[in-house]
C-alpha positions as CSV (number, residue, x, y, z in Angstrom):
1,M,58.5,-18.5,-155.4
2,A,62.1,-18.5,-156.5
3,V,63.9,-21.9,-156.4
4,P,67.6,-22.4,-157.2
5,K,68.1,-24.3,-160.5
6,R,71.4,-26.0,-159.3
7,K,72.8,-26.7,-155.8
8,K,75.6,-24.4,-154.8
9,S,78.8,-26.2,-154.3
10,K,80.6,-26.4,-150.9
11,S,83.4,-24.2,-152.1
12,K,81.0,-21.4,-153.3
13,R,79.2,-21.6,-149.9
14,D,82.4,-21.6,-147.9
15,S,84.0,-18.7,-149.9
16,R,80.9,-16.6,-149.2
17,R,81.1,-17.4,-145.5
18,A,84.8,-16.5,-145.4
19,N,83.8,-12.8,-145.1
20,H,81.7,-13.4,-142.0
21,K,84.7,-13.1,-139.7
22,I,84.6,-11.0,-136.5
23,S,87.0,-8.2,-136.1
24,A,88.4,-6.7,-132.9
25,P,86.9,-3.4,-131.7
26,T,88.8,-0.2,-132.6
27,V,90.3,1.3,-129.5
28,G,91.6,4.9,-129.3
29,E,93.3,6.9,-126.6
30,C,91.5,9.3,-124.3
31,P,93.0,12.8,-124.7
32,Q,92.5,13.6,-121.0
33,C,93.7,10.5,-119.1
34,H,95.4,8.6,-122.0
35,Q,93.5,5.4,-121.2
36,P,92.2,3.2,-124.0
37,K,88.6,3.9,-124.9
38,L,86.1,3.2,-127.7
39,P,85.7,5.9,-130.3
40,H,82.7,8.3,-130.0
41,R,82.0,7.2,-126.5
42,V,82.6,8.8,-123.0
43,C,85.8,7.7,-121.3
44,R,84.9,5.4,-118.4
45,E,88.0,6.3,-116.5
46,C,87.7,10.1,-116.4
47,G,84.2,10.8,-117.6
48,Y,85.3,13.2,-120.4
49,Y,84.0,13.4,-124.0
50,D,85.0,15.9,-126.6
51,G,86.9,18.0,-124.0
52,R,83.9,18.3,-121.6
53,Q,83.2,16.4,-118.4
54,V,80.0,14.4,-119.0
55,F,79.7,12.6,-115.6
56,E,81.6,12.4,-112.3
57,V,83.8,9.4,-111.7
58,E,84.0,8.2,-108.2
């Protein structure tokens, strides 16, 4: 079983964890109703995806 020879310093540990940040989701505009929507997903406002109506919106 592999065991570290030396203890990693706090700065090494923290610099590795510096890349674990969370990013805001990318938001695009629906070409039909111009509402914000997530990419590659059906628009919840109008029900369109890729120029076709996928479901009816009440």
